[in-house]
Wavefront OBJ file of the C-alpha trace (Angstrom):
o trace
v 0.200 -7.431 11.053
v -3.004 -6.171 10.339
v -5.354 -8.812 9.022
v -8.070 -6.655 7.941
v -8.774 -3.181 5.982
v -7.397 -0.362 6.886
v -10.226 1.849 6.264
v -9.232 4.853 4.511
v -10.466 6.994 7.775
v -8.355 5.113 9.658
v -5.326 6.411 8.958
v -6.324 9.490 7.457
v -8.216 11.244 9.813
v -5.491 10.975 12.965
v -3.218 12.360 10.423
v -5.647 15.662 9.876
v -6.017 15.705 13.696
v -2.473 15.413 14.513
v -1.907 18.549 11.669
v -4.846 20.769 12.862
v -3.731 19.584 16.204
v -0.628 22.386 15.988
v -0.166 25.877 14.709
v -0.353 25.479 11.529
v 2.166 27.038 8.723
v -0.007 27.668 5.296
v 1.706 24.917 3.607
v 0.644 22.253 6.137
v -3.003 24.153 6.164
v -3.596 23.542 2.467
v -2.390 19.756 2.773
v -4.933 20.058 5.671
v -7.951 21.528 3.292
v -6.777 19.208 0.537
v -6.565 16.103 2.620
v -10.122 17.063 4.733
v -11.600 17.478 1.083
v -10.812 13.869 -0.843
v -11.654 11.567 2.266
v -15.224 13.601 2.106
v -14.566 13.492 -1.393
v -14.264 9.458 -1.264
v -16.318 8.565 2.316
v -17.289 5.415 -0.370
v -13.676 3.473 -1.214
v -13.780 1.186 1.174
v -12.125 -1.330 -0.936
v -7.945 -1.671 -0.494
v -8.213 -0.970 -4.736
v -10.916 1.669 -4.901
v -9.370 3.719 -1.715
v -5.144 2.770 -3.498
v -7.022 4.470 -6.976
v -8.864 7.141 -5.415
v -6.434 8.269 -2.684
v -3.296 7.127 -3.528
v -0.378 7.896 -6.633
v 1.111 5.812 -9.180
v 3.746 5.375 -7.224
v 2.650 3.844 -3.959
v 0.638 1.648 -6.073
v 3.643 0.888 -8.563
v 5.858 0.553 -4.757
v 2.837 -1.932 -3.139
v 2.994 -4.245 -6.259
v 7.118 -4.820 -5.239
v 6.480 -5.024 -2.072
v 4.693 -7.543 -2.543
v 6.942 -9.461 -5.572
v 9.270 -9.065 -3.396
v 7.496 -10.305 0.281
v 6.568 -13.883 -2.426
v 9.932 -13.961 -2.945
v 10.728 -14.225 0.784
v 12.872 -11.524 0.435
v 13.904 -8.461 3.725
v 11.903 -5.263 2.864
v 13.455 -2.462 4.031
v 11.287 1.297 5.180
v 13.007 3.530 4.547
v 10.313 6.656 5.338
v 6.168 8.359 5.109
v 5.500 7.133 1.184
v 7.275 3.466 1.746
v 5.818 2.756 4.305
v 1.885 3.812 3.142
v 2.806 1.841 -0.029
v 3.365 -1.051 2.596
v 0.098 -0.565 4.510
v -1.959 -1.109 1.273
v 0.636 -4.387 0.328
v -0.741 -5.131 4.357
v -4.546 -4.993 2.677
v -3.619 -6.935 -0.605
v -1.887 -9.849 0.350
v -1.951 -10.376 3.993
v 1.399 -11.164 5.797
v 3.600 -9.327 3.960
v 4.260 -6.851 6.586
v 6.549 -9.709 8.147
v 8.983 -9.283 5.694
v 9.381 -5.001 6.637
v 13.090 -4.066 8.458
v 11.871 0.082 9.598
v 14.962 2.010 8.944
v 13.691 5.356 10.813
v 10.575 6.410 12.461
v 10.404 10.427 10.073
v 9.309 13.535 10.948
v 6.134 13.372 8.982
v 3.119 14.101 11.459
v 1.274 10.992 10.336
v 4.383 9.182 10.247
v 4.179 7.763 14.056
v 0.660 6.670 13.379
v 1.151 4.241 10.443
v 4.366 2.302 12.228
v 1.629 2.038 15.230
v -0.897 0.600 12.595
v 1.821 -1.652 10.609
v 2.414 -3.104 13.953
v 6.567 -1.964 13.908
l 1 2 3 4 5 6 7 8 9 10 11 12 13 14 15 16 17 18 19 20 21 22 23 24 25 26 27 28 29 30 31 32 33 34 35 36 37 38 39 40 41 42 43 44 45 46 47 48 49 50 51 52 53 54 55 56 57 58 59 60 61 62 63 64 65 66 67 68 69 70 71 72 73 74 75 76 77 78 79 80 81 82 83 84 85 86 87 88 89 90 91 92 93 94 95 96 97 98 99 100 101 102 103 104 105 106 107 108 109 110 111 112 113 114 115 116 117 118 119 120 121 122
């Protein structure tokens, strides 16, 4: 499991590259443009909380907190999809070893999900 902070660029840049390498629909092109702008704007958000505040949403923050609490109680964390995986990545950065309680339910079609699963050693 990752025991060092994974920089936002470590995760987002490969996702942007994946999107850029595909024939982009208008919607994916919009996602690509927004992600590139956000990453450039928040390049100094390198600590877990600042990265979460700059790049995450309230739902990811809440899920990360719930995952940390559940892992502290030695509960199984059933990870189902991309957003849940992002929350787990944040949780692991804030409380190393949370991932040891994770069980991954599937690999979604979301372009960055495979990269995320590799970062989580899933």
